[in-house]
C-alpha positions, 0 to 999 in steps of 0.5 A: 844541220848543213844550212851553213855549208856552201857548195862551190860548184866550180870545184866539181867541174873539170877545167875547160880545154885550152884551144892550144891544148895538144892532145896526147894519145900516149898519156891518155892511153896511160891514164885510161889504164886507171879503169883496170885498178881501184886506185890510181896515183898521179904524182908530179911536181907543180906545172906538170899539166896533171889537171890538164891531162886528166880533164882529158879524160872527160872526152873519152866517154867514161863518166867522171866525177871531178872534185878540185880540192882547195885548202878548206877542202881538207875539213871533213864536212866540206870534203864529204859534202862536196864528194856527195854533190859530185856524185849526185850529177852522175848517180843521184840515187847513191847519195839520197841516204848519205845526205839525209844522214849528215842532215840528221847528224847536225853538227856532230862530226861522225862520218862513218855512216854517210860514207858507208851509205855512199859506198852501198848506194854506188855498189847498188846503182853503178853499172858501168865504169865511173872515174872518180878524180880528186885534183891536188889531193896532197891538200888532204895530207893536213887532215888525217881524218879526212884522208881516213874518209877517203880511204874508207870510201875507196876500200868499200866502194863498188868495183866500177868505181875507179879513183885517181888522186892527183897530187904533188906529194905522197899521200898518207892513205891508211890502206895504201900499202895493203892495196899496193901489195895486192896490185890494186894501185896504178902509179904514174909519175913525173916523168910520164907527164913530161913532154917527149921530144916529139910531143914538143915538136908537135906542140910548137908546130901545131898549137903554137904555130912556131915550127922548130928545127931539130936542133931547137926541139933538142934544146928545148927537151934538154933544158926543160926536160919536158916540163909543161909549164916551162914549154908554155913559158918559152912560147910566151917569151917568144910570142911576146918578142922578148926573144926571137929564137929558142936558143936566145930565149934559153940563153940568159937562163943560168942555173938549174931547171928550177930557176927557169920559171921565175925567169920566164915568168918575169920576162912574160910579166914585163911584156904585158901592157901596164894595165894587165901588169897592174891587173895581174899584181892586184889580183894576185891575192885572190884564190878565185876571180870573176868579173865582178870581184876584179872590178870591185877590187880595182875599182874599174869595169874591165875585169871581164875583158882582161880575164878574157885576154888572159884566157885567150893568150894562155897567161897561166889561168885556168878557166873554171867555168861559170864565169870563174878563173884562177891563176896557175898555182905556181904563177900566182905564187910568182905574182905574189912574191912580186909585191912588197909586204906593204903592198901585199897588206894593202891588196888583202885589205882591198880585197877584205872590203871587197868581200865584206861589201859583197856580202861574202863574209867568210872570204873576207876573213882571211884577207883581213887577217893577212892585211893585219886588220885583226879588229876587223877579222874578229868582228866578222868572226863574231858575226859569222862564227856560230854559222862556221861552227855549226857547219864545221867550216872553221878549219877551212878558215884556218887553212886559208889563213896559213900565212898569218901568224895570229891565226895559226898560233891561235889555231895551235893554242886551240889544241892546247887549251881543249885538254883542260877544258871542263864543264862543256855541254855538249861534250867537247871533241877533237873536231871543235879544236879547230873551231876553238882556235879560230875563235881564239883570234877574236881574244888575241887581238884584245891582249896587249901583254907581249909575253904569250906565257904571262897572257895565258893567266887571264881568261881567254873568253871574255865574251859569253856569246862566243863560249855559248857558241862553242860549248853551249849556253851552260858552258864554264870557262876556267883560266888555263893555269887553274886547269893546269894547262900544259906549256904552249907549243914553242912556235906560238910562244916564239911568234906570239899573238899580238896586235 
């Protein structure tokens, strides 16, 4: 049953080109070589403009299926459903059977038939080269099952489908070694994404309106090593009059290149008007922003104006289209680090209330957890847990809460408990371990014993409706010690789950 699965359309849209974007023919030609390969790996660190470079392929005339991943997309159901909706836009005939198969399966998480049906449909209906671009593909490394889905599709799909995976880190695709051996993989690395001195000169002269001398170009090339986000930050420093020349902008930077970002980001933040600084810090807890969300969160009515200001001034935001905006990942991390622990909790508390009041309950859960409002999180999970389990989306909620010890520990504990579970109806499988880990949070907030191992001596499911959601109405839960539960992962024992 797929009625509870939400497809986020903005993830299937490439980012819109910024007016200060420099078209780089050298890089575009290199990326278009992907049309000669089964798989292209574009691997580079944060801030190297991978998404921007790939979005330029849309302008080249070849059909592109775009999928920008978020943390919850490591969930197999979420990933496959978004993938099918992405292909629906360019080849609707190819996804009819896979979608029907998913509907028939309901909550049973078996992916082979839908993936093979998609591959067959693409082989039958694609007659011209198509590019499948998966942005931030490294997020799939946390789920071997989801990587296997992608691996199977790449291996079985039509010769007309050419897949590009943008990633920060190496990917653990099962068949990657074999594809490399057959010469079917194109690999583009960080050094090819870096700006050359000629591109730096063109960027500042034509896009930023700040012509540089040959000495300044050489200095920027040496100090930034062509790191695109660093070049953008240098321009922001000059544009905001934090420095009058390139040497002055770089003069106070000490240490290796890695220190460049926090220094320049702080300079940019300091130069903003107080209302904009407040907006940046308050909204740092949001993964995606809309004017309505920002207004609700801040209790103001200027969200649309401030977001437009951020976009127009190139302040590290990505326009997702349809009124949604997100921060560059690196900049959001920087903003979040500016908050004290108490400020972060307060911001998450406001965000949780905002999403709950707007009816966006799955989005509210991780914010309640980050705010340490565990009772509120448990109440919401109790309310929406059935939909999450049926939709196979609980692993996504776990991924959203990766900074939260209680959720993380409950997730680990769920994997420990399943090996001793008896009497489940229907039979238990590994996919449900994610769901169990989530719903254990509900129980964790009611347990006051500080010794985690001692706490395991009491039954964990006190609420029959949760057991019914997980295992059917006739499920029988036994104490972990009755079924010989092995010791909990040491991380869970050390950190514990407590109120």
